[in-house]
N, C-alpha and C positions, 0 to 999 in steps of 0.2 A: 473323653470318657475313659476311665480306667478299665482294663480288661475284666477284672472280677466284677466291677459294677455293671458292665455291659452284660455279662453272663447272668447276673442275678436279677437284672431289671428287664431283660428282653421278654416280651409277651407276644402271644399269638393274637393278631389283630382280627377283630370281628367286623369292623367297619372301616371304610376308607373314604377320604374326601375325593371329589371328582377330578381335581387337578392332577395332571400327569407330571411326574418328576422329569427333569430334563435328561436328555440322552447322555450327556456327559456324566451326570451324577450316577446313572445306572451303569455306565461303563466302568466307573471307578469301583462300584460295588462288585461287579463281575470280576474285575481284575483282582480284587481282594479274595474272591472265591477261589481263584486259581493258585493262591498261596497255600492251599490245603496240603497236608501231608500226602505223599504219594510214593510208596515204597520203591517202585521200580522206575519212577519218573516217566510213566506212560502217559500222563496227562490225559486221562480217558474221558474228559468231560467235553460236552458241547452245549452251548447255550442258545436258546431261541427266545427272543424278546418280542412279545406281542403287545401292541397298544392300539388304541382307536378301533376301527372297524375290523381289524384282524382278529380281535377277540371274538367278535360276533361271528365271523366266518368259521373260526374253530368250533364255536358252539353249534352252529348250524350243521357243520360236517358231522360232528359227534351225534347230535340229536337225530339227524337223518338215519344214521346207522342204528341207533337205539330203536327208532320207530320201525325200521325194517326188520330188525332181528329179535326184538323182545317178544315174549310169548303172548301175553294178553294185551289187547289194545289200550285198556285203562292204565296198566302198569307202564306200557311204552310211552304213553302221553305224559304221565307224571315224571318219569325219568328224563324224557327229552326236554320237558319244560324246566326241570331242575338243572339240567346241564346248561341250558341257554342262560339261566340266571347266574350260575356259578362263575362262568367265564367273564361275566361283567361285574363281578363283585369289587374289583379294583381296577384302576386305570392301566395297570401294567401286569403282565404275567411273564415271569422268567421261567422257562422250562429247562430243567437240568437233565441232560441226557448222558447216559453212560455209553461210550462207544466200545465196541469189542467184537471179537469173533467167536467167543465162547469155547475156543479150542483148549484153553488151559484153565481148568476150574480154579486153581489157586490164584492165578492172575485175575480172573473174573471177580473173585471175591475181594481181592485187594483193591481192584478198580472200583467196585461197588462202594467199598468203605471210603475210598478217596473222594468219590462223587458225593457221598453223604457228608463228608467233612467239608467239601466245597460248598454244599448247601448251607451248612451251619455257618461257615464264614460269610456267606452272602447275607444270611439273616442277621448276624452280629454287625456286619458293616452297615447294613440298612438301618439298624437300630441306632448305631453310633452316630449316624448322620441325620437322625430325626425322622426316619421313614418308618412306616408300619409295614409289617409283612406277615404272611401266613404260609406255612408249608402244607401242601396237600398232595395226596396220592389217590388211592382208591381206584375204582373202575376206570376212571378217565386216564389213568397211567398205563393200563394194561390192555385196553380194548384195541382190536385190530384197526379200527378207524383212526385212532390217535397215532398208531404206528405209521399208518398210511399218510396221514396229514403231515407228519414231521419227517417222512421219507427215511424211516429207521431201517437199518440193515438187520440181518438175521440175529446178530449178537448184540445189538443195541437195545437199550431200555430206558424208559422214562423213570428217573429217580424222584423228581419232584416238580410240581407246579408251585412256584413261589409267587403268590399274589403280593404286589408291592404298590404302595402309594403313600400319601400323607395321612397321618392319623386324623380321625374325627375327634374334635375336642369333646371330652367328657364321655366318649364311647368306652364301654368296658372292654378290656382285653382279657383273654383267657390265659391263665397260667395255673395249671394244677399244682397243688402242693406236692412236694417231693418227700419221700421217705428218706431217713438218714442213709448215707452210703453204707453198703456192706463192705467192710474193709478188714482184711487180716494182714497184719504186719508180721513179717518173719525175719529173724536174724538181726533185729535192732537191739542194741544195748540200751537199756533204760537207765 
């Protein structure tokens, strides 16, 4: 698949088949993620790959924290149940984590951008290999229970939960239309 074609045809998956991609295929996709631009070559990423019952363990861990910490019991139950369902939406979750100490704000920002680029590489590599993927963040990326589950250090943060699997035939994929790029060319001779 040509790069421009991959960029133009990649979609956010809304449904996944239940079959789990082989570990070797996932390893190749994660290796592709590490080819992301990285200004100081800090390689600030860490990847956690969850499959099988490990996804449910994560969901239960997060749901228990939600039930304990949420204000109203009804809201807590809805959020906890939603979290349990989310982690099971695909057969694999690749968690992209930025490592850091937070001491240098410029480096922290560069490392965040590098991890976002690594996530995009992962999405494109999955697409090129016929896999479906979905990048998700939200509360699951920032809650203390998630930090605890993945043993994050003080300067670490979750950049993405990338849900990965085989696409479901005929399932609609989400891709919002894009506005034309805002571009200003300067110094070009026409």
